[in-house]
Each structure stands twice: as structure tokens, then as C-alpha cells.
N, C-alpha and C positions, 0 to 999 in steps of 0.2 A: 505468522504472527498469532500466537495462541492467546487471544484476549477474549475468547468466546465463553459462553456458558452452555451447559449441557441440556438446556431446555428443549423440549420437543412438544409438538401439538399436532392436531389434525391439519393445521395449516402449513406444516413443514413440507417443503418441496423435496422429493427424493427421486433421484435418477442415477443412471450409471453412464459413464463416458470413458472410453479406453479401458473398459473393464474395471473401472474404479468407482465405487459407490460414492455418491455426493448427496449431502443434505443441506438445505438452505432454510434457516429459521426465519419466520416472519419478523422477528425482532431486528434482524439485520437490515431489513428494508426501512424500519423505523429509524434506526441509527443513521443510515445513509441519508435519509430525508433530513434529519436534524443537522448532519454535517453539511448538507447541501443548502442549508438556510431556510428550512421549512417555517421557522418562526417569523421570518421576515417577508413571507409571501403576502403581497397586497394586490396583485393583478395576474392576468393570464400569462404574461411574459415571465414573471417571477416563478410561477408554478411550472412552466415548461422548462425553465433552467434547473429547478430542483429535480424534475423527472429525468432530465438528461444526466444530471449528476448521479442519480440513483442507478440508472442503467449502466453508465460508464464505470461507476464504483463497483457494482456487482461483477461486471465483466473483468475488471482489473483484479478483483479478489480471486475469481475463479482461475484466471490465467496464472496468477502468482502461485496459488496452491498447486495447480497442475505442473508448474515448473518444478516445485519440490517433489511431487509425487512421481512424475515421469523420469526425472533424473535419478531419484531414489531407486526406481525399478531398474533403470539402466545400469546402476552400480551394484545391483545385487540385493537391494532391500526388498522386503515384502510390504506392500502398501495396504493399510487397513481401510482407509477412506479419507474423504475430505468433508469437513463440516464448516459451513459459513453461519456464524451465529454471534449475537451480541455485537461487540466492537471489532470483529475481524474474522479471520479464518484460521483453520489449523489442518494440517495433514498428519494423520496418525499412521504409524508404522508398526507392523507386527514384529519386524526385525529390521534393524538399521544396517546400512552397508558396512562391510568390514574395512577398518582402517580410518584413521582420523582425516586423511586427505579426502577420501570419498565422502565422508560426512560433511566436511566443509564445502565441498562442491554442491552437495544437495542443499545446504543452507543458502548458498549464494544464488542458486538456480531460481529461487522465487523472485527476488528483486530483478534479476536479469531478465526473467520472462516478462515481467510487467514493463520493463524498459523496452523490450522488443515490441510489446504491444503499443507503447508510445510511438516507437518508430513506425509501426504499422499504420497508426492514425496519420502520422506525418506523410507517409508514402501515399496513402489514399487521398489525402488532401492535396499533395503535389500532383497526382494524376488528375484531380479535379481542376487544379489551377493550370494544368498543361506544363508544369515545371516541377519534376520530381525533386530536384535539388532544393528548390525553394520550400517545398513542403517539409522536407527533412530538416532544413535549417529552421523553419518555423517551430517544428516539434521540440528541438533541443535548445533554442535560444529564447523563444517566447516566454517560458516559465521564469527566465531571469530578466525579462524585458526592462523592468524598472531600474536595474543596475547597469544596463548597457549604455554606451555612448548615444547621445541624442540622434545622431545621423543614422546609426544602425537601427534604433527604434523606429525611425521614420521609414527606413527601407522595409522593415518587417511589416509594418502596418499598411503601407502603400502597396506592397507586393500582394497583400491579401485583398484589400478593398478595391484595387484597380481592376479586379476581375468581376465579371457578372455572375456571382454565385449567391444563391439565397442566403439571407442572414441566418436563418435557422440552421442551415448546413454548416456555415462557418462556426456558429456557436457549438454545434455538436462535436465537430473536430477539436475545437479549442478546449471544451470541457473534458473530452476523452484524453487529450494530451496532458492537460494539467493534472488530472486525477492520477494517471499512470506514472507520470514523472515524479510528482511529489510523494506518492505512495511508496515508490521505490526508494527515493532518497530518505524518507522517514524510516523505512524498515532497515536501512543500512546504518542508522545511528547506533553507536555502541551502548545500547540500553537493553538489558535483559528483560523480557525474553524476545525482543525483536531479533531479526536475523543478524543484524550487525553485532549485537551482544553475544549471540550464540557463536558467531564466527570468531570473534575476539577471544572468547572463553576457550574455544577449541584450539585456536592458534597458540594461545599461551599455556594451554592445558591447566588453566586456573580460572575458575568462574568468580573468584572473589574480586578480582580487578574490574571486570565488566559490570558487576553488581554495584560496586562502590562508585565507579564512573557513571553508571546509569542513574544512580540516585542523585548525584550532583547535577547531571545534565538534564534529567527530567524535572528536577526542582527549578533549575534556572529557566528552562523553557516554560514551565508552568507560571512562573512569575512574569515572564514576558507576555504570555497569553492573557494573564490577568490584567496587566497594564493596557493591553490592546482590547480588553473587554470581550475576549473570545472564550466565553464561559464553557462551552462544550469541550473545547481543547484543554481548558484548565482541568476539567474532570478526567479526561483521558490521560493527560500527563501526570496528574495527581495519582491516578490509579497505577500507572507505570512506576512512579516513585515509591508507592506503597509496596508493590511487588518486589522491587529491588531492595527495599529496606528489610522486608521479611526474609528474603534469600540471604541477605548480608548477615542478619542475626543468626540464621541457621549455620552458615559457613563459619562464623566466628565462634559460635558455641561448639561446633565440631572440632575446631582447632584447640580450644581450651580443654576439651575432653581428651 
């Protein structure tokens, strides 16, 4: 999800993993704190929840980008590096894999990697509960909990709180699951330059359609976020809508020319 800015400072964290250089901008931590509800912190419990969100968010971002990078390497691409900055992360390639199918696999590998991390949180939670199936069920049903039948909601809640597990640990697993699950779902939306928009454009061999669809979808979601008073999400979706509008203008101008 290349929504980052190229800023760099003495506070930028740099390291290599799997022979892939990684840089993490301090601004990314600020953005994660805002997404985690930093403006609403009024006590220690709120602060711990924001910190959990920041850690889970950064872990999810890194796993997501390494999904792109390692799959790219496996399909013949040359990886330039991973950068986490601003409102997301990006994996740069010196050369892309040969063939549209391989490229589409690289695009999907990011969201799939973060979904696997979601499953990993569920597996670890299940081991803590003494019931792996219950942990995995929690990982993939709990994000939809409000839409599930009431009896199933009660099963999920009772299955967790019937066990003698520290509340902070339950919260850590829950935040990790929610962040990874919804980050993956969001990235699969057909909005350019999210992974879903890239995949659709490559599938159709036409990026005009995902940009037009992305403009409509991001505008609709921005209106919904505005009605829900989710101001930071309004900014993110507005930014995505602006990107799609700009790309749409370029594509239409190219067709006229």
C-alpha cells in the first residue's frame, strides 16, 4: 500500500531482514497512534490499548510488505527494499517478475501474509485457551461479531472469558487479530493504489476501471466515515479518492491524445 512519503530523519529506524533493507519512519508511529485513538486517551487503560494497536499495526505492516517482497523474490523479481512511512508501507522492486500472473501473485501476497498473521494470533490464542479450533474461530469470526447471530456471539464471548486468562493478554490477541484482519480486507478493496486496485487493473490489463471504481468507492466510504465522525479515516479515504482522481485524469488525457 504505497501511501507513504519519502521523509527521512535521524530517528528513522533502519535494518535488514532476509537480506532486504527496511526503513521505518517515526511518522508512521504517529499515524498508528492516531489510528489507534490517541486523541481519546484519558487513562492508563486507553494508553495501553493505543500502544497495543501501534505494535500490532507495525507488525502487520512489516509482515504485509515482506509478503510482497519474499514472493517477488521467489518469482524472479529483484527487491529494492521496504519502507514504512506516513500512512502505510511500500515494497520497491529493482525489477518486477516476468509475466502478469507472477505480478498478480506478488500483489496478493501482501494481504494474504497479513491474513496468515491474523491466523497466527488466533492459533496462539487457541493454544492459550487450550482449544486451537476456538482460537482460530475467534480470529475469523470476532471481526464480524456484530453481524453474527446472537447465540454465536455469546459462544464467542463465553468461550474466551470462561478461561482464566489475563485481560491484557486477551486484549493483545484481540487487537492483533482486528488490525491484521481489517488491514487485509481494506487492502483488497478495488481502490488504486491499494493491492485490490492493482490486482484488478492487472487482471483487466486496464487501470482506468479500478481508478474510476476506486474514486467512487473511496468517496462513498469517506461520506460514511464522515457520518460516523471518523475524521482520520475521512482524511485517508479523501487522500485515496484524490489519488484515483489524478490517475483517472492522466489516463483519460492519454486516451484523448
